[in-house]
N, CA, C and O atoms as CSV, one atom per row, in Angstrom:
chain,resi,resn,atom,element,x,y,z
A,1,UNK,N,N,0.843,-1.170,0.000
A,1,UNK,CA,C,0.000,0.000,0.000
A,1,UNK,C,C,0.893,1.240,0.000
A,1,UNK,O,O,1.839,1.338,0.782
A,2,UNK,N,N,0.588,2.155,-0.863
A,2,UNK,CA,C,1.386,3.369,-1.014
A,2,UNK,C,C,0.886,4.431,-0.055
A,2,UNK,O,O,-0.315,4.687,0.033
A,3,UNK,N,N,1.833,5.061,0.677
A,3,UNK,CA,C,1.470,6.118,1.619
A,3,UNK,C,C,1.637,7.468,0.954
A,3,UNK,O,O,2.591,7.678,0.205
A,4,UNK,N,N,0.742,8.364,1.213
A,4,UNK,CA,C,0.854,9.728,0.709
A,4,UNK,C,C,1.122,10.661,1.871
A,4,UNK,O,O,0.821,10.345,3.021
A,5,UNK,N,N,1.684,11.800,1.562
A,5,UNK,CA,C,1.949,12.787,2.607
A,5,UNK,C,C,0.632,13.317,3.151
A,5,UNK,O,O,-0.342,13.480,2.416
A,6,UNK,N,N,0.620,13.577,4.417
A,6,UNK,CA,C,-0.586,14.069,5.065
A,6,UNK,C,C,-0.727,15.583,4.937
A,6,UNK,O,O,-1.569,16.201,5.588
A,7,UNK,N,N,0.104,16.158,4.094
A,7,UNK,CA,C,0.094,17.611,3.941
A,7,UNK,C,C,-0.869,17.983,2.821
A,7,UNK,O,O,-0.884,17.347,1.767
A,8,UNK,N,N,-1.662,19.002,3.054
A,8,UNK,CA,C,-2.564,19.485,2.020
A,8,UNK,C,C,-1.756,20.161,0.921
A,8,UNK,O,O,-0.613,20.557,1.146
A,9,UNK,N,N,-2.326,20.292,-0.237
A,9,UNK,CA,C,-1.619,20.814,-1.402
A,9,UNK,C,C,-1.005,22.197,-1.194
A,9,UNK,O,O,0.169,22.371,-1.519
A,10,UNK,N,N,-1.733,23.202,-0.666
A,10,UNK,CA,C,-1.080,24.509,-0.486
A,10,UNK,C,C,0.122,24.442,0.448
A,10,UNK,O,O,1.155,25.054,0.177
A,11,UNK,N,N,-0.010,23.695,1.554
A,11,UNK,CA,C,1.095,23.571,2.491
A,11,UNK,C,C,2.260,22.836,1.836
A,11,UNK,O,O,3.421,23.170,2.075
A,12,UNK,N,N,1.951,21.833,1.009
A,12,UNK,CA,C,2.983,21.106,0.294
A,12,UNK,C,C,3.726,22.055,-0.651
A,12,UNK,O,O,4.944,21.955,-0.800
A,13,UNK,N,N,3.005,22.961,-1.279
A,13,UNK,CA,C,3.655,23.953,-2.148
A,13,UNK,C,C,4.571,24.855,-1.331
A,13,UNK,O,O,5.684,25.165,-1.755
A,14,UNK,N,N,4.109,25.267,-0.180
A,14,UNK,CA,C,4.911,26.105,0.705
A,14,UNK,C,C,6.149,25.334,1.155
A,14,UNK,O,O,7.258,25.867,1.153
A,15,UNK,N,N,5.950,24.084,1.535
A,15,UNK,CA,C,7.055,23.234,1.978
A,15,UNK,C,C,8.097,23.098,0.866
A,15,UNK,O,O,9.294,23.236,1.120
A,16,UNK,N,N,7.656,22.833,-0.351
A,16,UNK,CA,C,8.573,22.669,-1.483
A,16,UNK,C,C,9.310,23.977,-1.789
A,16,UNK,O,O,10.499,23.961,-2.104
A,17,UNK,N,N,8.614,25.088,-1.698
A,17,UNK,CA,C,9.238,26.393,-1.930
A,17,UNK,C,C,10.303,26.667,-0.869
A,17,UNK,O,O,11.399,27.125,-1.193
A,18,UNK,N,N,9.988,26.392,0.373
A,18,UNK,CA,C,10.940,26.599,1.464
A,18,UNK,C,C,12.135,25.660,1.314
A,18,UNK,O,O,13.276,26.061,1.543
A,19,UNK,N,N,11.874,24.432,0.936
A,19,UNK,CA,C,12.948,23.462,0.723
A,19,UNK,C,C,13.869,23.918,-0.404
A,19,UNK,O,O,15.084,23.737,-0.332
A,20,UNK,N,N,13.295,24.498,-1.425
A,20,UNK,CA,C,14.084,25.033,-2.536
A,20,UNK,C,C,14.993,26.170,-2.066
A,20,UNK,O,O,16.150,26.252,-2.479
A,21,UNK,N,N,14.482,27.030,-1.218
A,21,UNK,CA,C,15.297,28.116,-0.662
A,21,UNK,C,C,16.426,27.559,0.205
A,21,UNK,O,O,17.552,28.053,0.157
A,22,UNK,N,N,16.124,26.539,0.988
A,22,UNK,CA,C,17.132,25.933,1.859
A,22,UNK,C,C,18.190,25.163,1.073
A,22,UNK,O,O,19.308,24.975,1.555
A,23,UNK,N,N,17.847,24.723,-0.120
A,23,UNK,CA,C,18.820,24.020,-0.958
A,23,UNK,C,C,19.916,24.974,-1.440
A,23,UNK,O,O,21.026,24.548,-1.757
A,24,UNK,N,N,19.593,26.260,-1.490
A,24,UNK,CA,C,20.556,27.259,-1.939
A,24,UNK,C,C,21.524,27.650,-0.823
A,24,UNK,O,O,22.726,27.785,-1.053
A,25,UNK,N,N,20.989,27.832,0.390
A,25,UNK,CA,C,21.799,28.179,1.559
A,25,UNK,C,C,20.942,28.028,2.802
A,25,UNK,O,O,19.725,27.862,2.719
A,26,UNK,N,N,21.596,28.089,3.963
A,26,UNK,CA,C,20.860,28.039,5.232
A,26,UNK,C,C,20.032,29.322,5.385
A,26,UNK,O,O,20.470,30.403,4.990
A,27,UNK,N,N,18.858,29.189,5.949
A,27,UNK,CA,C,18.000,30.333,6.250
A,27,UNK,C,C,17.484,30.186,7.679
A,27,UNK,O,O,17.298,29.076,8.177
A,28,UNK,N,N,17.261,31.319,8.322
A,28,UNK,CA,C,16.590,31.282,9.626
A,28,UNK,C,C,15.088,31.126,9.370
A,28,UNK,O,O,14.604,31.365,8.264
A,29,UNK,N,N,14.372,30.725,10.403
A,29,UNK,CA,C,12.923,30.569,10.274
A,29,UNK,C,C,12.267,31.900,9.911
A,29,UNK,O,O,11.325,31.939,9.119
A,30,UNK,N,N,12.772,32.992,10.494
A,30,UNK,CA,C,12.216,34.310,10.194
A,30,UNK,C,C,12.464,34.690,8.735
A,30,UNK,O,O,11.573,35.226,8.077
A,31,UNK,N,N,13.658,34.419,8.230
A,31,UNK,CA,C,13.955,34.705,6.820
A,31,UNK,C,C,13.014,33.933,5.900
A,31,UNK,O,O,12.475,34.488,4.943
A,32,UNK,N,N,12.823,32.650,6.199
A,32,UNK,CA,C,11.925,31.841,5.369
A,32,UNK,C,C,10.500,32.380,5.428
A,32,UNK,O,O,9.812,32.445,4.409
A,33,UNK,N,N,10.066,32.762,6.609
A,33,UNK,CA,C,8.721,33.314,6.755
A,33,UNK,C,C,8.563,34.580,5.912
A,33,UNK,O,O,7.558,34.754,5.224
A,34,UNK,N,N,9.555,35.452,5.973
A,34,UNK,CA,C,9.493,36.697,5.193
A,34,UNK,C,C,9.484,36.420,3.691
A,34,UNK,O,O,8.702,37.013,2.948
A,35,UNK,N,N,10.355,35.516,3.251
A,35,UNK,CA,C,10.430,35.224,1.820
A,35,UNK,C,C,9.160,34.548,1.311
A,35,UNK,O,O,8.682,34.855,0.219
A,36,UNK,N,N,8.622,33.638,2.097
A,36,UNK,CA,C,7.403,32.954,1.673
A,36,UNK,C,C,6.197,33.887,1.738
A,36,UNK,O,O,5.299,33.797,0.901
A,37,UNK,N,N,6.171,34.770,2.713
A,37,UNK,CA,C,5.093,35.766,2.792
A,37,UNK,C,C,5.136,36.695,1.581
A,37,UNK,O,O,4.097,37.097,1.058
A,38,UNK,N,N,6.337,37.029,1.146
A,38,UNK,CA,C,6.487,37.887,-0.029
A,38,UNK,C,C,5.971,37.202,-1.290
A,38,UNK,O,O,5.631,37.868,-2.267
A,39,UNK,N,N,5.912,35.876,-1.267
A,39,UNK,CA,C,5.380,35.118,-2.402
A,39,UNK,C,C,3.875,34.869,-2.232
A,39,UNK,O,O,3.301,34.015,-2.909
A,40,UNK,N,N,3.252,35.612,-1.337
A,40,UNK,CA,C,1.805,35.605,-1.102
A,40,UNK,C,C,1.266,34.345,-0.437
A,40,UNK,O,O,0.089,34.018,-0.590
A,41,UNK,N,N,2.111,33.640,0.295
A,41,UNK,CA,C,1.614,32.525,1.098
A,41,UNK,C,C,1.147,33.074,2.433
A,41,UNK,O,O,1.728,34.024,2.959
A,42,UNK,N,N,0.108,32.484,2.975
A,42,UNK,CA,C,-0.443,32.913,4.264
A,42,UNK,C,C,0.383,32.308,5.407
A,42,UNK,O,O,0.979,31.240,5.265
A,43,UNK,N,N,0.401,33.009,6.527
A,43,UNK,CA,C,1.133,32.547,7.707
A,43,UNK,C,C,0.603,31.178,8.151
A,43,UNK,O,O,1.364,30.342,8.640
A,44,UNK,N,N,-0.703,30.955,7.976
A,44,UNK,CA,C,-1.307,29.669,8.357
A,44,UNK,C,C,-0.746,28.528,7.517
A,44,UNK,O,O,-0.744,27.380,7.962
A,45,UNK,N,N,-0.273,28.825,6.312
A,45,UNK,CA,C,0.341,27.806,5.455
A,45,UNK,C,C,1.830,27.661,5.744
A,45,UNK,O,O,2.388,26.568,5.643
A,46,UNK,N,N,2.466,28.770,6.102
A,46,UNK,CA,C,3.920,28.792,6.286
A,46,UNK,C,C,4.335,28.062,7.554
A,46,UNK,O,O,5.266,27.258,7.528
A,47,UNK,N,N,3.661,28.330,8.654
A,47,UNK,CA,C,4.081,27.778,9.946
A,47,UNK,C,C,4.131,26.252,9.988
A,47,UNK,O,O,5.115,25.699,10.482
A,48,UNK,N,N,3.103,25.542,9.486
A,48,UNK,CA,C,3.202,24.069,9.505
A,48,UNK,C,C,4.355,23.549,8.626
A,48,UNK,O,O,4.989,22.546,8.953
A,49,UNK,N,N,4.608,24.228,7.536
A,49,UNK,CA,C,5.708,23.819,6.662
A,49,UNK,C,C,7.048,24.007,7.370
A,49,UNK,O,O,7.933,23.158,7.264
A,50,UNK,N,N,7.197,25.115,8.092
A,50,UNK,CA,C,8.437,25.357,8.822
A,50,UNK,C,C,8.629,24.358,9.960
A,50,UNK,O,O,9.750,23.928,10.232
A,51,UNK,N,N,7.546,23.995,10.615
A,51,UNK,CA,C,7.622,22.988,11.679
A,51,UNK,C,C,8.095,21.661,11.101
A,51,UNK,O,O,8.948,20.992,11.684
A,52,UNK,N,N,7.541,21.286,9.961
A,52,UNK,CA,C,7.935,20.028,9.332
A,52,UNK,C,C,9.394,20.075,8.863
A,52,UNK,O,O,10.118,19.088,8.997
A,53,UNK,N,N,9.821,21.196,8.324
A,53,UNK,CA,C,11.219,21.345,7.904
A,53,UNK,C,C,12.162,21.201,9.096
A,53,UNK,O,O,13.213,20.570,8.987
A,54,UNK,N,N,11.788,21.780,10.224
A,54,UNK,CA,C,12.616,21.679,11.427
A,54,UNK,C,C,12.620,20.242,11.958
A,54,UNK,O,O,13.658,19.747,12.396
A,55,UNK,N,N,11.472,19.577,11.920
A,55,UNK,CA,C,11.402,18.188,12.381
A,55,UNK,C,C,12.253,17.272,11.513
A,55,UNK,O,O,12.847,16.315,12.009
A,56,UNK,N,N,12.311,17.563,10.223
A,56,UNK,CA,C,13.125,16.769,9.293
A,56,UNK,C,C,14.592,17.201,9.300
A,56,UNK,O,O,15.415,16.655,8.566
A,57,UNK,N,N,14.902,18.184,10.133
A,57,UNK,CA,C,16.259,18.738,10.274
A,57,UNK,C,C,16.767,19.392,8.984
A,57,UNK,O,O,17.972,19.433,8.734
A,58,UNK,N,N,15.841,19.900,8.173
A,58,UNK,CA,C,16.237,20.652,6.982
A,58,UNK,C,C,16.471,22.119,7.313
A,58,UNK,O,O,17.251,22.801,6.648
A,59,UNK,N,N,15.787,22.596,8.350
A,59,UNK,CA,C,15.936,23.978,8.784
A,59,UNK,C,C,16.289,23.986,10.256
A,59,UNK,O,O,15.637,23.337,11.074
A,60,UNK,N,N,17.345,24.740,10.580
A,60,UNK,CA,C,17.770,24.854,11.971
A,60,UNK,C,C,18.320,26.259,12.188
A,60,UNK,O,O,19.259,26.675,11.509
A,61,UNK,N,N,17.738,26.984,13.130
A,61,UNK,CA,C,18.240,28.322,13.436
A,61,UNK,C,C,19.657,28.252,14.008
A,61,UNK,O,O,20.477,29.136,13.760
A,62,UNK,N,N,19.941,27.191,14.776
A,62,UNK,CA,C,21.270,27.035,15.352
A,62,UNK,C,C,22.319,26.819,14.246
A,62,UNK,O,O,23.387,27.431,14.266
A,63,UNK,N,N,22.005,25.955,13.300
A,63,UNK,CA,C,22.915,25.699,12.185
A,63,UNK,C,C,23.087,26.946,11.320
A,63,UNK,O,O,24.184,27.242,10.846
A,64,UNK,N,N,21.982,27.673,11.122
A,64,UNK,CA,C,22.047,28.923,10.363
A,64,UNK,C,C,22.975,29.905,11.059
A,64,UNK,O,O,23.817,30.526,10.411
A,65,UNK,N,N,22.832,30.053,12.380
A,65,UNK,CA,C,23.653,31.005,13.134
A,65,UNK,C,C,25.135,30.648,13.032
A,65,UNK,O,O,25.975,31.528,12.844
A,66,UNK,N,N,25.455,29.366,13.155
A,66,UNK,CA,C,26.853,28.935,13.046
A,66,UNK,C,C,27.429,29.271,11.678
A,66,UNK,O,O,28.539,29.794,11.583
A,67,UNK,N,N,26.686,28.974,10.625
A,67,UNK,CA,C,27.150,29.248,9.261
A,67,UNK,C,C,27.286,30.751,9.035
A,67,UNK,O,O,28.232,31.206,8.391
A,68,UNK,N,N,26.335,31.518,9.567
A,68,UNK,CA,C,26.347,32.963,9.380
A,68,UNK,C,C,27.544,33.596,10.082
A,68,UNK,O,O,28.222,34.454,9.515
A,69,UNK,N,N,27.801,33.168,11.319
A,69,UNK,CA,C,28.927,33.703,12.089
A,69,UNK,C,C,30.243,33.361,11.395
A,69,UNK,O,O,31.126,34.212,11.290
A,70,UNK,N,N,30.380,32.138,10.928
A,70,UNK,CA,C,31.593,31.733,10.224
A,70,UNK,C,C,31.803,32.570,8.966
A,70,UNK,O,O,32.915,33.024,8.698
A,71,UNK,N,N,30.736,32.773,8.196
A,71,UNK,CA,C,30.832,33.563,6.975
A,71,UNK,C,C,31.254,35.003,7.292
A,71,UNK,O,O,32.147,35.546,6.641
A,72,UNK,N,N,30.620,35.612,8.280
A,72,UNK,CA,C,30.924,37.011,8.606
A,72,UNK,C,C,32.325,37.184,9.204
A,72,UNK,O,O,32.993,38.178,8.916
A,73,UNK,N,N,32.774,36.250,10.018
A,73,UNK,CA,C,34.127,36.381,10.565
A,73,UNK,C,C,35.162,36.186,9.461
A,73,UNK,O,O,36.206,36.838,9.473
A,74,UNK,N,N,34.889,35.307,8.518
A,74,UNK,CA,C,35.794,35.143,7.380
A,74,UNK,C,C,35.845,36.401,6.512
A,74,UNK,O,O,36.833,36.642,5.818
A,75,UNK,N,N,34.789,37.190,6.553
A,75,UNK,CA,C,34.757,38.467,5.832
A,75,UNK,C,C,35.411,39.584,6.632
A,75,UNK,O,O,35.535,40.706,6.141
A,76,UNK,N,N,35.831,39.288,7.863
A,76,UNK,CA,C,36.469,40.294,8.701
A,76,UNK,C,C,35.494,41.226,9.389
A,76,UNK,O,O,35.813,42.389,9.634
A,77,UNK,N,N,34.315,40.731,9.703
A,77,UNK,CA,C,33.302,41.541,10.388
A,77,UNK,C,C,33.398,41.332,11.891
A,77,UNK,O,O,33.811,40.270,12.356
A,78,UNK,N,N,33.016,42.349,12.640
A,78,UNK,CA,C,33.137,42.333,14.089
A,78,UNK,C,C,31.896,41.857,14.814
A,78,UNK,O,O,30.845,41.632,14.214
A,79,UNK,N,N,32.046,41.709,16.122
A,79,UNK,CA,C,30.990,41.150,16.964
A,79,UNK,C,C,29.734,42.019,17.009
A,79,UNK,O,O,28.620,41.497,17.053
A,80,UNK,N,N,29.907,43.324,16.998
A,80,UNK,CA,C,28.746,44.223,17.076
A,80,UNK,C,C,27.869,44.055,15.838
A,80,UNK,O,O,26.649,43.933,15.949
A,81,UNK,N,N,28.485,44.050,14.671
A,81,UNK,CA,C,27.750,43.913,13.418
A,81,UNK,C,C,27.111,42.535,13.299
A,81,UNK,O,O,25.952,42.421,12.899
A,82,UNK,N,N,27.850,41.499,13.639
A,82,UNK,CA,C,27.321,40.136,13.554
A,82,UNK,C,C,26.119,39.967,14.480
A,82,UNK,O,O,25.105,39.396,14.080
A,83,UNK,N,N,26.224,40.455,15.704
A,83,UNK,CA,C,25.106,40.364,16.653
A,83,UNK,C,C,23.879,41.083,16.121
A,83,UNK,O,O,22.767,40.561,16.188
A,84,UNK,N,N,24.082,42.266,15.601
A,84,UNK,CA,C,22.974,43.055,15.062
A,84,UNK,C,C,22.310,42.329,13.896
A,84,UNK,O,O,21.083,42.257,13.829
A,85,UNK,N,N,23.103,41.796,12.985
A,85,UNK,CA,C,22.545,41.116,11.818
A,85,UNK,C,C,21.810,39.836,12.202
A,85,UNK,O,O,20.775,39.519,11.616
A,86,UNK,N,N,22.333,39.100,13.175
A,86,UNK,CA,C,21.643,37.887,13.622
A,86,UNK,C,C,20.278,38.223,14.228
A,86,UNK,O,O,19.293,37.528,13.978
A,87,UNK,N,N,20.230,39.275,15.013
A,87,UNK,CA,C,18.958,39.675,15.614
A,87,UNK,C,C,17.953,40.088,14.548
A,87,UNK,O,O,16.759,39.820,14.683
A,88,UNK,N,N,18.427,40.740,13.487
A,88,UNK,CA,C,17.546,41.116,12.388
A,88,UNK,C,C,16.995,39.892,11.656
A,88,UNK,O,O,15.931,39.950,11.040
A,89,UNK,N,N,17.721,38.805,11.732
A,89,UNK,CA,C,17.298,37.572,11.073
A,89,UNK,C,C,16.528,36.653,12.010
A,89,UNK,O,O,16.227,35.510,11.664
A,90,UNK,N,N,16.211,37.158,13.200
A,90,UNK,CA,C,15.376,36.418,14.133
A,90,UNK,C,C,16.127,35.476,15.048
A,90,UNK,O,O,15.512,34.623,15.688
A,91,UNK,N,N,17.438,35.607,15.126
A,91,UNK,CA,C,18.243,34.745,15.986
A,91,UNK,C,C,18.637,35.551,17.220
A,91,UNK,O,O,19.450,36.471,17.139
A,92,UNK,N,N,18.052,35.194,18.361
A,92,UNK,CA,C,18.326,35.907,19.604
A,92,UNK,C,C,19.364,35.186,20.455
A,92,UNK,O,O,20.111,35.823,21.197
A,93,UNK,N,N,19.413,33.868,20.353
A,93,UNK,CA,C,20.285,33.065,21.207
A,93,UNK,C,C,21.452,32.530,20.378
A,93,UNK,O,O,21.292,31.585,19.605
A,94,UNK,N,N,22.615,33.135,20.544
A,94,UNK,CA,C,23.800,32.711,19.803
A,94,UNK,C,C,25.036,32.954,20.651
A,94,UNK,O,O,25.026,33.767,21.575
A,95,UNK,N,N,26.101,32.234,20.321
A,95,UNK,CA,C,27.318,32.293,21.122
A,95,UNK,C,C,28.477,32.764,20.256
A,95,UNK,O,O,28.862,32.086,19.303
A,96,UNK,N,N,29.028,33.918,20.585
A,96,UNK,CA,C,30.187,34.452,19.868
A,96,UNK,C,C,31.461,34.335,20.690
A,96,UNK,O,O,32.508,34.848,20.294
A,97,UNK,N,N,31.376,33.659,21.839
A,97,UNK,CA,C,32.521,33.611,22.753
A,97,UNK,C,C,33.677,32.762,22.235
A,97,UNK,O,O,34.795,32.879,22.736
A,98,UNK,N,N,33.435,31.927,21.260
A,98,UNK,CA,C,34.502,31.071,20.740
A,98,UNK,C,C,35.418,31.805,19.765
A,98,UNK,O,O,36.453,31.272,19.366
A,99,UNK,N,N,35.045,33.013,19.384
A,99,UNK,CA,C,35.813,33.782,18.401
A,99,UNK,C,C,36.588,34.885,19.109
A,99,UNK,O,O,36.035,35.602,19.943
A,100,UNK,N,N,37.852,35.019,18.780
A,100,UNK,CA,C,38.693,36.069,19.348
A,100,UNK,C,C,38.581,37.311,18.452
A,100,UNK,O,O,39.338,37.472,17.495
A,101,UNK,N,N,37.626,38.179,18.781
A,101,UNK,CA,C,37.402,39.369,17.971
A,101,UNK,C,C,38.517,40.401,18.143
A,101,UNK,O,O,38.699,41.265,17.285
A,102,UNK,N,N,39.258,40.316,19.236
A,102,UNK,CA,C,40.405,41.208,19.424
A,102,UNK,C,C,41.478,40.883,18.386
A,102,UNK,O,O,42.027,41.781,17.747
A,103,UNK,N,N,41.765,39.612,18.228
A,103,UNK,CA,C,42.750,39.188,17.241
A,103,UNK,C,C,42.245,39.462,15.826
A,103,UNK,O,O,43.010,39.893,14.963
A,104,UNK,N,N,40.957,39.213,15.589
A,104,UNK,CA,C,40.376,39.455,14.275
A,104,UNK,C,C,40.466,40.935,13.897
A,104,UNK,O,O,40.799,41.260,12.757
A,105,UNK,N,N,40.173,41.830,14.837
A,105,UNK,CA,C,40.268,43.271,14.579
A,105,UNK,C,C,41.694,43.657,14.218
A,105,UNK,O,O,41.918,44.437,13.293
A,106,UNK,N,N,42.648,43.113,14.943
A,106,UNK,CA,C,44.057,43.388,14.660
A,106,UNK,C,C,44.451,42.876,13.284
A,106,UNK,O,O,45.144,43.566,12.536
A,107,UNK,N,N,44.009,41.659,12.945
A,107,UNK,CA,C,44.321,41.089,11.632
A,107,UNK,C,C,43.692,41.888,10.498
A,107,UNK,O,O,44.315,42.079,9.454
A,108,UNK,N,N,42.476,42.350,10.694
A,108,UNK,CA,C,41.791,43.151,9.671
A,108,UNK,C,C,42.524,44.480,9.469
A,108,UNK,O,O,42.703,44.934,8.338
A,109,UNK,N,N,42.950,45.105,10.591
A,109,UNK,CA,C,43.687,46.364,10.490
A,109,UNK,C,C,45.007,46.165,9.752
A,109,UNK,O,O,45.353,46.953,8.872
A,110,UNK,N,N,45.738,45.121,10.104
A,110,UNK,CA,C,47.035,44.853,9.466
A,110,UNK,C,C,46.857,44.537,7.983
A,110,UNK,O,O,47.650,44.980,7.153
A,111,UNK,N,N,45.835,43.786,7.656
A,111,UNK,CA,C,45.591,43.442,6.243
A,111,UNK,C,C,45.303,44.692,5.412
A,111,UNK,O,O,45.751,44.805,4.271
A,112,UNK,N,N,44.565,45.613,5.983
A,112,UNK,CA,C,44.187,46.828,5.253
A,112,UNK,C,C,45.301,47.869,5.245
A,112,UNK,O,O,45.547,48.498,4.215
A,113,UNK,N,N,45.982,48.061,6.380
A,113,UNK,CA,C,46.917,49.184,6.512
A,113,UNK,C,C,48.374,48.778,6.735
A,113,UNK,O,O,49.243,49.649,6.765
A,114,UNK,N,N,48.664,47.500,6.890
A,114,UNK,CA,C,50.032,47.063,7.097
A,114,UNK,C,C,50.389,46.955,8.569
A,114,UNK,O,O,49.618,47.340,9.448
A,115,UNK,N,N,51.582,46.417,8.815
A,115,UNK,CA,C,52.058,46.154,10.181
A,115,UNK,C,C,52.318,47.423,10.993
A,115,UNK,O,O,52.102,47.446,12.205
A,116,UNK,N,N,52.776,48.463,10.327
A,116,UNK,CA,C,53.198,49.674,11.037
A,116,UNK,C,C,52.002,50.412,11.649
A,116,UNK,O,O,50.965,50.589,11.011
A,117,UNK,N,N,52.177,50.833,12.892
A,117,UNK,CA,C,51.132,51.600,13.573
A,117,UNK,C,C,51.024,52.985,12.937
A,117,UNK,O,O,51.997,53.479,12.369
A,118,UNK,N,N,49.855,53.613,13.026
A,118,UNK,CA,C,49.695,54.953,12.451
A,118,UNK,C,C,50.640,55.958,13.096
A,118,UNK,O,O,50.938,55.879,14.288
A,119,UNK,N,N,51.103,56.904,12.286
A,119,UNK,CA,C,52.091,57.879,12.767
A,119,UNK,C,C,51.456,59.079,13.456
A,119,UNK,O,O,52.097,59.735,14.277
A,120,UNK,N,N,50.221,59.366,13.134
A,120,UNK,CA,C,49.585,60.530,13.745
A,120,UNK,C,C,48.119,60.228,14.061
A,120,UNK,O,O,47.582,59.178,13.709
A,121,UNK,N,N,47.504,61.187,14.732
A,121,UNK,CA,C,46.124,61.011,15.175
A,121,UNK,C,C,45.174,60.849,13.991
A,121,UNK,O,O,44.242,60.047,14.064
A,122,UNK,N,N,45.384,61.580,12.916
A,122,UNK,CA,C,44.495,61.532,11.751
A,122,UNK,C,C,44.484,60.124,11.134
A,122,UNK,O,O,43.421,59.603,10.796
A,123,UNK,N,N,45.651,59.522,10.993
A,123,UNK,CA,C,45.738,58.165,10.442
A,123,UNK,C,C,45.082,57.154,11.378
A,123,UNK,O,O,44.362,56.259,10.936
A,124,UNK,N,N,45.340,57.308,12.672
A,124,UNK,CA,C,44.756,56.384,13.651
A,124,UNK,C,C,43.226,56.489,13.647
A,124,UNK,O,O,42.529,55.475,13.695
A,125,UNK,N,N,42.717,57.707,13.590
A,125,UNK,CA,C,41.272,57.913,13.574
A,125,UNK,C,C,40.647,57.280,12.328
A,125,UNK,O,O,39.561,56.705,12.391
A,126,UNK,N,N,41.341,57.394,11.207
A,126,UNK,CA,C,40.854,56.795,9.958
A,126,UNK,C,C,40.765,55.277,10.096
A,126,UNK,O,O,39.777,54.666,9.688
A,127,UNK,N,N,41.795,54.679,10.669
A,127,UNK,CA,C,41.819,53.229,10.849
A,127,UNK,C,C,40.763,52.784,11.870
A,127,UNK,O,O,40.138,51.735,11.710
A,128,UNK,N,N,40.575,53.579,12.899
A,128,UNK,CA,C,39.554,53.258,13.893
A,128,UNK,C,C,38.153,53.311,13.275
A,128,UNK,O,O,37.318,52.446,13.541
A,129,UNK,N,N,37.908,54.325,12.456
A,129,UNK,CA,C,36.602,54.424,11.787
A,129,UNK,C,C,36.369,53.224,10.864
A,129,UNK,O,O,35.255,52.709,10.768
A,130,UNK,N,N,37.426,52.791,10.193
A,130,UNK,CA,C,37.317,51.627,9.321
A,130,UNK,C,C,36.913,50.389,10.135
A,130,UNK,O,O,35.996,49.663,9.751
A,131,UNK,N,N,37.595,50.155,11.248
A,131,UNK,CA,C,37.268,49.005,12.082
A,131,UNK,C,C,35.861,49.118,12.667
A,131,UNK,O,O,35.151,48.121,12.801
A,132,UNK,N,N,35.475,50.328,13.008
A,132,UNK,CA,C,34.124,50.532,13.521
A,132,UNK,C,C,33.092,50.216,12.442
A,132,UNK,O,O,32.052,49.626,12.736
A,133,UNK,N,N,33.367,50.600,11.200
A,133,UNK,CA,C,32.437,50.314,10.105
A,133,UNK,C,C,32.344,48.815,9.833
A,133,UNK,O,O,31.347,48.347,9.283
A,134,UNK,N,N,33.363,48.067,10.210
A,134,UNK,CA,C,33.362,46.611,10.060
A,134,UNK,C,C,32.634,45.925,11.205
A,134,UNK,O,O,32.447,44.708,11.187
A,135,UNK,N,N,32.221,46.705,12.206
A,135,UNK,CA,C,31.412,46.147,13.278
A,135,UNK,C,C,32.175,45.723,14.514
A,135,UNK,O,O,31.689,44.902,15.292
A,136,UNK,N,N,33.360,46.269,14.704
A,136,UNK,CA,C,34.123,45.947,15.908
A,136,UNK,C,C,33.768,46.925,17.018
A,136,UNK,O,O,33.448,48.086,16.764
A,137,UNK,N,N,33.830,46.438,18.245
A,137,UNK,CA,C,33.533,47.259,19.411
A,137,UNK,C,C,34.708,48.127,19.799
A,137,UNK,O,O,35.817,47.955,19.295
A,138,UNK,N,N,34.454,49.069,20.705
A,138,UNK,CA,C,35.458,50.031,21.153
A,138,UNK,C,C,36.703,49.339,21.708
A,138,UNK,O,O,37.824,49.689,21.339
A,139,UNK,N,N,36.512,48.365,22.584
A,139,UNK,CA,C,37.654,47.660,23.190
A,139,UNK,C,C,38.453,46.887,22.148
A,139,UNK,O,O,39.683,46.871,22.184
A,140,UNK,N,N,37.748,46.252,21.226
A,140,UNK,CA,C,38.433,45.488,20.170
A,140,UNK,C,C,39.267,46.396,19.274
A,140,UNK,O,O,40.373,46.044,18.865
A,141,UNK,N,N,38.717,47.567,18.977
A,141,UNK,CA,C,39.432,48.535,18.135
A,141,UNK,C,C,40.670,49.036,18.838
A,141,UNK,O,O,41.751,49.066,18.248
A,142,UNK,N,N,40.530,49.434,20.101
A,142,UNK,CA,C,41.703,49.930,20.850
A,142,UNK,C,C,42.781,48.864,20.976
A,142,UNK,O,O,43.968,49.166,20.848
A,143,UNK,N,N,42.387,47.631,21.224
A,143,UNK,CA,C,43.347,46.551,21.353
A,143,UNK,C,C,44.093,46.302,20.036
A,143,UNK,O,O,45.244,45.867,20.059
A,144,UNK,N,N,43.467,46.567,18.912
A,144,UNK,CA,C,44.108,46.360,17.612
A,144,UNK,C,C,45.320,47.282,17.433
A,144,UNK,O,O,46.198,46.999,16.617
A,145,UNK,N,N,45.371,48.371,18.185
A,145,UNK,CA,C,46.490,49.309,18.105
A,145,UNK,C,C,47.509,49.088,19.231
A,145,UNK,O,O,48.618,49.619,19.166
A,146,UNK,N,N,47.158,48.332,20.234
A,146,UNK,CA,C,48.036,48.133,21.392
A,146,UNK,C,C,48.796,46.823,21.400
A,146,UNK,O,O,49.782,46.690,22.125
A,147,UNK,N,N,48.355,45.841,20.601
A,147,UNK,CA,C,48.932,44.501,20.712
A,147,UNK,C,C,50.193,44.330,19.855
A,147,UNK,O,O,50.757,43.236,19.810
A,148,UNK,N,N,50.628,45.358,19.196
A,148,UNK,CA,C,51.804,45.201,18.326
A,148,UNK,C,C,53.033,45.803,18.927
A,148,UNK,O,O,54.104,45.755,18.321
């Protein structure tokens, strides 16, 4: 006897659409909800599909957060920016303690401006603004100039 999915057709369409998005890259549940809502699916159709995706381990906010943090740190982004972006994507519970953002800030500064420390206040301020735009905190930025 052949078994069929217990999902109704609209929900199955939502599930397939969400699965297609997840095949491209990891998404948070909030991102999937926003993208599927933009495609005119109702929240009543989206939520059961997301629950099923999570039960099948196709969607995981924890896995998304890990991949996102790894991607952003590889891009040389700081803890402030990463935290802000994760919250915008609906991820409130995440751990950044395993990453040494002090060392990362120093490496980003050296990659952009070289080993030599700035000679005057104007150069230092420029480098500090650059690190701030990359999302590093005040302490991380100051340490990037003191550890050499």
